[in-house]
TORKEDO-136652 format. One line per 5 residues: number of its first residue (from 1); their letters; for each residue x, y, z of C-alpha. Coordinates in steps of 0.05 Angstrom, whole numbers, plus 32768, in hexadecimal, padded with zeros to 4 digits. Layout:
NUM> A> X:Y:Z; ...
//
This chain:
1> MTAFE> 7FFD:8002:8000; 8019:8046:7FF2; 802A:8066:802A; 8014:80B3:802C; 8020:80F0:805F
6> TIIEP> 7FE0:80FC:8072; 7FD3:80D6:80B1; 7F7E:80CA:80BB; 7F5E:80AB:80F5; 7F68:8060:80FC
11> FRIHS> 7F13:8060:8114; 7ED0:806F:80F9; 7EA3:8095:8121; 7E69:806B:813B; 7E45:8093:8167
16> VEPIR> 7E40:80E6:8179; 7E2D:8117:81AC; 7E14:815A:81A1; 7E3E:819B:81B5; 7E1C:81DE:81CF
21> MTTRE> 7E34:8215:81B8; 7E34:8253:81E5; 7E42:8299:81DA; 7E6F:82BF:81FF; 7E42:82E5:822A
26> ERIAA> 7E27:82A3:8243; 7E77:8289:824D; 7E80:82CB:8282; 7E41:82B5:829E; 7E5A:826F:82AB
31> LEQAG> 7E9F:8284:82BD; 7E88:82AD:82F4; 7E58:827A:830C; 7E8F:824D:8314; 7EBB:8280:8337
36> YNLFR> 7EEB:827D:82F9; 7EFC:8239:8309; 7EF5:8211:82C7; 7EEB:81C9:82EE; 7EB1:81E9:830A
41> LKSED> 7E92:81F0:82C1; 7E5C:81C9:82B0; 7E72:819A:8277; 7E38:81A9:8251; 7E4F:81FA:824A
46> VAIDL> 7E90:81E5:8226; 7E97:81D7:81DB; 7EE0:81C0:81DF; 7EF1:8195:821E; 7F3D:8190:8228
51> LTDSG> 7F44:8196:8275; 7F5D:814D:8270; 7F68:810B:824A; 7F54:80EA:828F; 7F18:80BE:827D
56> TGAMS> 7EFD:80F4:8246; 7F0F:80C6:8206; 7EE6:809D:81DA; 7EE5:8054:81E7; 7EDE:8026:81AF
61> RDQWA> 7EA5:7FED:818D; 7ECC:7FB4:81B8; 7ED5:7FDE:81FB; 7E87:7FE6:81FA; 7E86:7F9D:81E6
66> GIQRG> 7EAC:7F93:821F; 7E7D:7FB8:8246; 7E44:7F83:8239; 7E71:7F49:824E; 7E86:7F66:828D
71> DESYA> 7E7E:7F3A:82C9; 7E69:7F50:830E; 7E75:7F20:8338; 7E94:7F38:837E; 7ECC:7F05:8377
76> GSPSW> 7EF6:7EE2:8340; 7ED2:7F01:8305; 7EE3:7EF1:82C1; 7EEC:7F3D:82B2; 7F1C:7F41:82ED
81> LRFEA> 7F49:7F08:82C8; 7F49:7F28:8281; 7F5D:7F64:82A2; 7F8E:7F51:82CD; 7FAC:7F25:828E
86> AVKHL> 7FA4:7F69:8265; 7FCC:7F8D:8291; 800C:7F57:82A3; 800F:7F4D:8253; 8031:7F99:8257
91> FPFQH> 803C:7F99:8297; 8053:7F4E:82B5; 8059:7F64:82FD; 8043:7F2E:8337; 8008:7F57:835A
96> VIPTH> 7FD5:7F77:832D; 7FAD:7FA6:8362; 7F6D:7FC5:833A; 7F58:800A:8353; 7F1D:803B:8341
101> QGRAA> 7F51:8070:831F; 7F97:807B:8325; 7FA1:80AA:8367; 7F78:8070:838B; 7FB4:804B:837A
106> ERILF> 7FE7:807C:838F; 7FC3:8086:83D4; 7FC9:803D:83E4; 8005:8030:83D0; 8024:8081:83F1
111> SQIGG> 7FF5:8068:842D; 802B:8027:8434; 8073:804C:8421; 8068:8094:8430; 806F:80BA:8470
116> EGKTI> 8096:80EF:8499; 80E0:80F0:8480; 80D4:80C9:8444; 80E9:80EA:8403; 80CB:80D3:83C0
121> PNNTH> 80EB:80EB:8382; 80CE:80E8:8337; 80DB:8110:82FA; 809F:8136:8306; 8066:811E:8332
126> FDTTR> 801F:8135:8317; 7FEC:814E:834C; 7FC6:8119:836D; 8012:80ED:8372; 802E:812A:8396
131> ANIEF> 7FF2:8137:83C3; 7FEE:80EF:83D4; 8038:80EE:83E3; 8030:812A:8410; 7FF3:8116:842C
136> TGARA> 801B:80DC:8455; 8051:8112:8469; 808A:8101:8438; 80A7:8134:8409; 809E:812B:83BD
141> VDLVI> 80D3:814C:8396; 80E0:8153:8349; 811D:8144:8322; 8110:8149:82E1; 814E:8157:82AF
146> AEGTD> 8156:81A5:82A2; 813B:81A5:825E; 80F7:8191:8277; 80E6:81D2:8295; 8106:81FB:825F
151> PRSEH> 80C4:81FF:822E; 80F5:820B:81EF; 8118:81CF:81F8; 810F:81A0:81BD; 8133:8160:81E6
156> PFKGN> 8116:8125:81D1; 810A:810E:8211; 8100:8148:8243; 80D7:8116:8277; 8120:80F5:828B
161> MDLTA> 8131:80F2:82CD; 8172:811B:82E6; 81A0:80DC:82F4; 81D5:810D:831E; 8197:8131:8348
166> LELTL> 8176:80EC:8358; 81BB:80CD:836F; 81C4:8107:83A3; 817A:80FB:83B6; 818A:80B2:83C0
171> MTADV> 81CC:80BB:83EA; 81AC:80FA:8417; 8160:80E1:8421; 8132:80AF:843B; 811B:808F:83F5
176> PVVFM> 80E7:805E:83FF; 80D2:8060:83AE; 80E9:807E:836E; 80B0:8095:8339; 80BB:80A3:82F5
181> TITNN> 807C:80BE:82C9; 8077:80AE:8289; 8068:80D5:8265; 8076:810D:828F; 8038:8135:8293
186> AGGGQ> 8043:8172:82BA; 807F:8181:828E; 8057:8184:8250; 8043:8138:823E; 8095:812A:8233
191> PVSLE> 80AC:80E1:822C; 80E3:80BB:8253; 8114:8094:8230; 8125:8051:8236; 816F:8062:823D
196> NLRGV> 8162:808E:8286; 812D:805B:829C; 816E:8030:8297; 819D:8063:82BC; 8164:8069:82ED
201> RALCD> 8156:8024:82FD; 81A7:801D:8303; 81A2:8050:833F; 8164:8028:8362; 8192:7FED:8364
206> RFGVP> 81C8:800A:8378; 81A3:802A:83BB; 816E:7FF4:83BF; 8133:8019:83B3; 80FC:8000:8387
211> LFLDA> 80E6:802B:8347; 809E:8034:8337; 807E:8050:82F5; 8042:8080:82EA; 803B:8060:82B7
216> CRFAE> 7FF6:8086:829E; 8006:8090:825B; 8042:8057:824A; 8022:8048:8201; 8030:808D:81EF
221> NAYFI> 8075:8091:820F; 8082:804C:81F1; 8074:806C:81AD; 80A8:80AB:81BD; 80D6:8074:81C4
226> KLREP> 80CE:8053:818E; 80D1:8091:815D; 8105:80B6:8187; 8137:8089:81A4; 816D:806F:8175
231> GMANR> 8166:801D:8162; 811F:801D:817C; 8102:8029:813B; 80F9:7FDF:812A; 80DD:7FC6:8171
236> SVTEI> 8089:7FC4:8176; 8069:7FED:81B4; 805B:7FB9:81D5; 80A3:7F9D:81DD; 80AE:7FDE:81F1
241> VREIA> 8081:7FE7:8227; 809D:7FA5:823F; 80E2:7FBB:8242; 80C9:8001:826B; 80A6:7FC8:82A2
246> SYADG> 80E0:7F9F:82A5; 8100:7FE3:82C5; 80D4:7FE9:82F4; 80C0:7FC9:833A; 8072:7FDC:8338
251> MTMSA> 803F:8017:8318; 800C:8042:8328; 7FD8:8047:82F1; 7FA1:806B:82D7; 7F75:804A:82A8
256> KKDPM> 7F53:8088:828D; 7F94:8097:8266; 7FB4:806F:8230; 7F85:802D:823D; 7F49:8065:8227
261> ANIGG> 7F12:804A:8266; 7EEA:807A:8281; 7EFB:8060:82C8; 7F31:8034:82E2; 7F74:8024:82FE
266> WLALN> 7FA1:7FF5:8322; 7FE5:7FF2:834D; 8015:7FBF:8333; 804C:7FA0:835A; 807E:7F67:836B
271> DDELA> 808F:7F71:83B0; 8065:7F3A:83D6; 805E:7F64:8414; 804F:7FA2:83FC; 8019:7F85:83D2
276> ERCKT> 7FF2:7F62:840C; 7FF9:7FA4:8435; 7FD7:7FC4:83F6; 7FA1:7F8E:83EA; 7F89:7F9B:8431
281> MLILT> 7F84:7FE7:842D; 7F66:7FD8:83E0; 7F2F:7FAA:8401; 7F2A:7FE2:843B; 7F1D:801E:840F
286> EGFTT> 7F0C:800E:83C5; 7EF9:7FBF:83C5; 7F09:7F7A:83B9; 7F47:7F66:839B; 7F29:7F50:835D
291> YGGLA> 7F01:7F90:8349; 7F23:7FC4:837B; 7EE6:7FF5:8374; 7EDB:7FE9:8324; 7E9F:7FC7:8306
296> GRDLE> 7EA9:7F8B:82E0; 7E97:7FA8:829C; 7ECC:7FE0:82AC; 7EFD:7FAD:82B1; 7EEB:7F95:8270
301> AIAQG> 7EF3:7FD8:8251; 7F3A:7FDE:826E; 7F52:7FA1:8253; 7F34:7FAF:8210; 7F56:7FF9:820F
306> LQECV> 7FA0:7FDD:8227; 7FA0:7FB0:81E3; 7F87:7FEE:81B9; 7FB3:8020:81DE; 7FF0:7FF5:81C0
311> QEDYL> 7FDE:7FFA:8178; 800A:801B:8150; 7FDF:803E:811C; 7FAE:805C:8153; 7FF0:807A:8171
316> RYRIA> 8015:8095:813B; 7FCB:80BB:8133; 7FC3:80C9:8179; 800D:80EE:817E; 8003:8112:812F
321> STAYL> 7FC2:812F:813F; 7FE3:814A:8186; 801C:8168:815A; 7FF0:817E:8127; 7FCD:81AE:815E
326> GDKLH> 8017:81BF:817C; 8035:81CC:813D; 7FFD:81F9:8122; 7FFE:8221:8163; 804A:8226:815F
331> FAGVP> 8053:823C:8115; 8012:8274:8123; 804F:8288:8160; 802A:8276:81A0; 805D:825F:81CF
336> IVRPV> 804C:8210:81E2; 8082:81DE:8203; 80AC:81B8:81CD; 80AD:8185:81B7; 8063:8178:81B2
341> GGHAV> 804D:8144:81E9; 8026:8106:81DD; 7FE5:8116:8201; 7FDD:8162:8201; 7FFC:81A8:81E5
346> FLDAR> 8011:81D0:821F; 800C:8219:8214; 8047:824A:8236; 801A:8278:8258; 8056:8295:8281
351> ELLPH> 807D:82AE:823B; 8033:82C0:8220; 801F:82EA:8259; 8063:8309:8270; 8046:833D:8292
356> IDPLE> 801C:8310:82BF; 803F:82F9:8301; 803B:82B0:830A; 8023:82C0:834A; 7FE7:82E0:832F
361> YPGQA> 7FDF:82A0:8300; 7FEB:82AA:82B4; 7FDD:8264:82AE; 7F93:8276:82C5; 7F8B:82B6:82A1
366> LAVAL> 7FA4:828E:825C; 7F6E:8256:826B; 7F32:8280:8283; 7F3D:82A3:8245; 7F3D:8266:8215
371> YREGG> 7EFD:8258:8231; 7EDC:829C:8230; 7EF2:82A6:81E3; 7EDD:8266:81CA; 7EC4:8230:81F7
376> IRSCE> 7F01:820F:8202; 7F14:81F2:8247; 7F5C:81E8:8255; 7F83:81D9:8296; 7FB1:8206:82B5
381> IGTIM> 7FF6:81E3:82CD; 8023:820E:82F2; 801F:8233:8330; 7FD7:822A:8349; 7FE7:81DB:833D
386> FGSRP> 8027:81D1:835A; 8039:821B:8376; 8012:820E:83BD; 804D:81EE:83EF; 8037:81C0:8429
391> DGSEE> 8043:81FA:845D; 800F:8223:843C; 803F:8255:841B; 8040:825D:83C7; 8074:8264:839B
396> PAAMD> 8073:8267:834D; 807E:8223:832B; 80AC:8213:82FB; 8085:8222:82BB; 803C:8245:82BB
401> LVRLA> 8017:8211:827A; 7FD7:820B:826B; 7FC5:81C1:8251; 7F98:81B5:8210; 7F8C:8165:8223
406> IPRRT> 7F79:813E:81EB; 7F45:8113:81F2; 7F4F:80D0:81CD; 7F2C:80BF:8192; 7F00:80F2:81A3
411> YTQSH> 7F04:8139:817A; 7F0E:8143:8130; 7F43:8162:8107; 7F0D:81A4:8104; 7F09:81A6:8152
416> LDYVV> 7F59:81A9:8157; 7F4E:81E5:8121; 7F1F:8202:814C; 7F48:8202:817F; 7F82:8221:815F
421> EVVTH> 7F59:825A:814C; 7F46:8266:818D; 7F89:8260:81AC; 7FAE:8295:8176; 7F75:82C1:8182
426> VANHA> 7F7D:82C7:81CA; 7FC7:82CA:81C3; 7FC0:830B:8191; 7F9B:832C:81CD; 7FCE:830E:8206
431> ADLRG> 7FE1:8352:821E; 7F91:8362:822D; 7F94:8328:825D; 7F98:832D:82AB; 7FAB:830A:82E0
436> FEITQ> 7F7C:82E1:831E; 7F74:82DC:8364; 7F64:82A4:8392; 7F32:82B5:83B9; 7F1C:826C:83D9
441> QPAQL> 7F4D:822B:83D2; 7F52:81E9:83F8; 7F96:81D5:841C; 7FA4:81A1:83E8; 7F98:8199:839A
446> RHFTA> 7F7A:81DE:839C; 7F75:81E7:8349; 7F35:81AD:834A; 7F0B:81DE:8377; 7F2C:8226:8382
451> EFAPL> 7F02:826A:8379; 7F22:82A1:8353; 7F18:82E7:8342; 7F32:8313:8309; 7F68:8343:831F
456> VAVA> 7F44:8375:82F6; 7EFE:836C:82D9; 7EF6:833B:829A; 7ED4:835D:8259
//
């Protein structure tokens, strides 16, 4: 077959849902009612929802068929056996513990290994990972390479761990586990290389510390390795995933990302004694060990999604469609994190809005403007999400970004072209935007429920 340059969606649309179009005046009213927090908007008031790629993708025909097949037995369901086999096919850890989503796996694990005086390094902890670590009294530290905090750097693996910094941390702190987030969500959806994973593994072996993966976007990371790492082009994505898993002692997982399910996750590990403790906590707070807070139909959807997410036609389309959006914005002069990540395009709000101080939240100003002008819901990844310290103080995050997370198999190219139009329009009027202040916030994970007010009237 002749190879063509145009990459098409490797699926046909079988069912659709309507998008309600709103006016600018309606969106201004919705923002005011939501306290200018995009998490608090009604989804029916959103035209293009890029808040997250977590649980928002379109499930396939075969996933929906699996839902019909789901067996809801309390213990030992065949749906559980299919789920366990699908996980172990890619991640052959001894113990697979199902949970209702990734943060439940984090809570269970860190409740057993965290605590006062402990330090848990990562390339970059995402929001719930950091919060679950700090809730135990432990300290979460980010050790991504310098290029990972430089939006302009074209380094192919900006999610990599700084091995020198990790070695120092292992020498000087009480470290119960090292984590690697693949891809590195908070740093722009950037991948981690196999070479770097091997280096982290060697340091963990030297200091006798286990290595765990936060593997929510493992398939995208593996595809980047295939594209970018020398010697990987002829290897299958499945082979690369298994090699990634071979360097780890366990993983936490949200099945709402790469496996394309609407809910679910798991904790997997090899340590028998730790697994027993985690299973006890699972039964106490989530459910029995063969369902873990999930219905059998959800287990079936995840098992099927794990087969689909490593298909290379799908991944080629997935990475190309995200790059399409990023490249269009880049060529239009909008500052973004380069190179484009796998699941999202990250706008550099700090560069676009240099007149807004980081403690006046340029990311929030940009995200609000995108919704007000075009009905696009996005997510601030910056000082609001990461600037609050456990002692109640606040400092600017390393970067102030706005994430345009692309739900899987959900939007078409014309939707993305519309996003380009709206973002470019807002960028062309960036000097008119002003910052925000927080009027109400919780002690942790404030970005989900905080309320804001514009520092000057929003016209």
